[in-house]
Every structure is written in C-alpha cells, then in structure tokens.
N, C-alpha and C positions, 0 to 999 in steps of 0.2 A: 291242514284241515280246511276243506272248502267252506264249512260253517263259519270259520273265523276270517276267511279272506286271506290274502297273501301280503306279507310284509313287503315294504318297498326295498328295492335294491339299487346299488349304484351311488355315484357321487351326489347326484341331485336329490336323492331320496332324503338326505338329512335336512333339506330345506323345508320339508313339509312340517307344518307346525300345528295346524288346527283342522278340524272337519266339522262344519256346522250343519250337516244334513245327514243324520244317522237314524236308522230304524232298528228296532229291537223286537223281541217276541211280544212286547206289549201291543204291537200291531202286526205287521206282516214281515218282520225280519226273522232270521233263524238263530240269532245270538241273543241270549238274555242281556238285560242292561249291564249286569256285572261282567259278563263275558266281553262285551264291547269295550268297557273301560279297561279291562285287563289287556285286551288287544291293543288299545290306544297306548298304554304304557309300553307294551312290548315293541311297538314300532317307533316309539319316540315322539308321539304327539304331546303337545302341551295341554290341549283342550279339545273337547268335543261338545256338540249340542245334540241332545236327544229330541228328535223331531218326529215322533210317531204319528201315524195318521189318526187325526180326530181324537187323540187321547194324550193326556199328560202323565199317565200312570207309571210309565217306565222311568221317569226322572228320579223318583225317590230311591229306588234301588241303585241306580247309576250314581247318584250323588253320594250315597253311603260308600260305595266302592271307590269313588273318586277321592274321598277324604282319606281312605286307607292307602291308596296307591299314588297319591300326589298328582292326580289328573283333574284339571278344572272341568266341571260339568255344567253346561248351560241349560236351564229349563227351556224347552221349546215344544213346538207342535207344528204339524202340517195339516191344514184344513182344506178339504176338497170343496170347491165352489164352481160356479158357472158364470161365464161372461161370453155368451155365444157358444163357446166350447168349454170343456172342463178346464179350470184353472186352479192351481194350488197356491195357497198363501201360507208362508212360514211365519211363525210367531216366536220371538225370542224374549227371554226374561219375563215371560208371563208369570203371574202369580197363580200357581196351580190350585190354590184354595179360593180364588176370586169368585164371589157370588155372581159376577157377570158372565163368567166362563161356563160354570157348571150346567145351567139350564140349556144352553146352546149345545154343548157336547152331549148331554143326555138325550136331547132330541135327535141328534145325528146318529148316535149309537142305537137308539131304539128303532129308527127308520132302517138302518143297515141290518139290524137283527131280523126285522120283519122280512126284508128282501132275502136275506140269507136262508131263513127258515123255508121260504117258498122255493128257493133253489134246491135245497136239500130234499124237499118233498118231490120235486120234479125228477131228481136223480133216483130217489127211492122208488118212484113209480115205474122206472125202467129196470128195476131189480138190482140197482147198485146199493151197497151197504152204507148209505148216508143217513145218519141220525144227527140232527143239529145239536141236540143237547150233549151228545157224546163228543161232537166236534169242539164244543165250547169247553168241555172238561179236558180235552187234549190240548187245545191251542190257546185257551183263555177267552176273555170277554170280547176282545177286538178281533173279529174274524172278517176276512175279505176274500175276494176271488182267488188270490194266490194260495190260500189254504185249501180251497176246493181243488185247484189245479194240482197241488201236492198230493192229495189223496187219489185223484184220478191217475196220476203218474205211478203212485205206489200200487194201484190196482192193475198196472200193466196196460193201461189204455192209451198211453202216450210214450214217446221216446224220452221226454224230459218234462220238467215242470213247465218250462216255457211253451213247449209243444202242446201240453194239456191246456194251458191257458188260452192259446190261440185257437185251438180246435173245439173247445167245449164252453168256455166261459167268457170269451171276448165278445164284445158287442156284435150282434148278428148271429151268434152261434146258439146251439140248441138249448143250453142251460143258462144263458145270460138273461138276467132280469135287471132293469134299471133301478137306481135309487133316486130318492128325492134330494136334490143337491141344494144347499142353502145359497142364497144370493151372495155374490162377491162382496157387496157393500156390508152385509151383516158380518161376514168373516173378518174383514179388516177392522170394522168398528168394535167387534167383540174382543179382538186381540188388544186393541188400544185401551179399551175400558178395563181390561184385565192387567194393565200395567206393562204391556209388552210392546215390542217393536214389530210392526207388520212389514213383511218382505215378500216381494214377488218371486216365486220359485221358478227355476229353469225356464226362462222366457222363450227359448227357441222351441220348446216342446209344443207350443200352441200354433206354430206354423203361420205366423202373422207377418205381414209386410211391415216395413219401417213405420209407415203412417198408422197402421193398425196397432202396432205395439205401442207407439206413442199415445194413441188414444186410450189404450188399456192402462198405461202408466198414469196418465193424467186423470182418468176416471178414478182409479184407486187412490191416488194422492188426495183427491177431493174428499175422500173418506178416512184419510189418516195414514196411508202407506208411507213408509219412511226408508225403505231399502229395496235392493234388487240383488238376486243371486247372479253374480257375474262370472264366477268360476265354477264349473260343473263338469262331471264326468263326460268325456267325449267332446267337449267344446275345444276347438282349435284356437291358436293364437289370434287369428283374425276375428273370430266370433267373440272371444273374451275381450279383445280391445274395443270392439264395437259396443259391447254391453257396458264396459267400464266408462267409455266415453258418454254413453247415454246417462249413466248414473251421475257422472260429474255434471253434465248439462242440467239435469233436473235436481241436483243437490241431494241425491239419494245415497244412503249408506251402502257400501259394497259388502256382500257376503259371498261365501263359497262353500261348497261341500260335495261329497261324493255321491250321496243318495245310497249309501251302503245298506244292503238288505241281507248280507250273508249269502247262503246258498240260493236264495230266491232271485238274486242277481249275481251269478257267479263271476261275471266278467268285471265286476266293480269291487275294488279293494278299499278298505278303510284308509282314509288319508290321501291316497294316490289316485282314486278313481280307476280310470282305465290305464293309468301309468304316468300321466303327465300332470295331474292335479297338484297345485301348490297354492295353499291359502295362507297368507301371512297373519301372524298373531296381532299385528297392528290393526287389522280390520276388526278383530274382536274387541280390542281396546276402545276403538271408536264406537262400536255398538254398545259397549257397557257404559261409556260416558253419556251417550244419548239416552239410554234406558234409565239412568240414575239422575237425570236432570230434574 
C-alpha cells in the first residue's frame, strides 16, 4: 500500500533502527500517526520521531500507539523559517504543552490558514470545487500546498500529485501565494525555550556552498542550534560523510531521517528513505542525553 510506504528488503535492511523525520496526517503526510507507528513496528524500527510541519498535534496519538506496540516515539516538530532562502528547523523532545511554543505555532497556523483560504478562493473563482472549510473538514487543521495538489490531481487536472504541485501551486504558478515565514532565530530560540533540541534539517536542500553552509550553521548556533541532520533520503555516502564531518567539527549532534510523507512522497519509505538510509539508535541516545541534561 503506497500510503504506508514499502518495508525494507535485503540483508542491510535489518540495520535500520530509527527514523527521526516523519510526517503524518497532522500535517502533509498520508498516514495517521497510529498508522506510522504500526508501520514502524512492521519493518522493525526501534524508534521514530513525529516531526509534522509547524504542529506537535500528531505526537499524542503516535505516543499512545507506541506504548501499545513497543515503539519509542519522540516528540518533534519541523518549523519553516527563512535565512535568505526557506530553511527548516527540526525540534526534538519539545514540551508540546510549553507556553513558549503555543503562541508561535498559533501565529504560524493562522497565517497559513489565511494564505490557504485565499488560494482556495482563487481556485473557486476559476470554477474549481474548492471550499476551504470543507478541505479542513477532510484533511484537518494543518493544511498545506500538498493538499491542494492532491485535490487538483483527484479532479483530473494533473498526472500525479507531484505534477499538480509543480504546475499549479509551486512558486510562480497560477495558484501560488506566499506565506509570512518566521525568522530562523525565532524558530531556534522557540524550540530551545520549549525544552527541545534544535536541529538543522536536510542541509543540502538549501544549495549553499561550504562557506555559506558554515555561515548558516554558525548563525543558528549563536541562537541555540545543537544538531544537524546528517543522514537523509537521497544523500550519498560522500554527502553524508561531509555533513557528519561538519557536525563533529562544530560539536553538533547528528540526526537522520527519511522525511516520510506516505503517498505525498511515494519514492521515500519509512526507515530506509530511497533505499539506503541507515540511522543508528546510538544517535537517538545522544540526543536524549542532551535533551535531559
């Protein structure tokens, strides 16, 4: 079932232990939090982190399922920020009830909802059956452009969800509208004040030179960054070694994850990414130790 992803195969698959970058239906994934935990058990993972976009709400259902199935579930989040380009910051072991976290997330969600409602109105003006309140009833409170892309695909206006995203709601396309992105400093500091460990997500996504990436790392460290995602879907051995070397040089914790979204990113499987991802449990142990100091 493509909603669930594909279990790993082969000798090396048994080495996969954790996945610290997982999305659910609480944001733009297609598996519920409980379904993700069940899949983690099925493929033999020891632990996963729920890192939905700008919301911690999926953690609670996942944690309950984890207790029943014997899977460790880490509370997490992925916050969209800006540092010249869009940059994502992961937060691990945040306190979901933190009074520092809630106002920031509420502001982000309200801004995104305003943008999404305007996008739905643009589509409705072209005669497409888009009603934002009905979309929220179907998809939940945390809606993003992938949900619009899914509906455009279901209407037969694209060959796939990815095709719909690229043709209709990607930056520069007809129905794209920008969001107001919070500063990267605010994101890192909010995670820290919420008891969490702030981690730079998928560093190669930002297409920075070595000097530019170092500048980004140093800027974020000045505001509390403590880790970097070194193993990620599609990163080859050379890229991974480079990031792990940078993390060691700067004294940053190493993390890794697939960025699993279910059917919204069908080429990426839980635990194995695009087939080669391997994140050791020892990395989570170090993350936990740092969070609990």
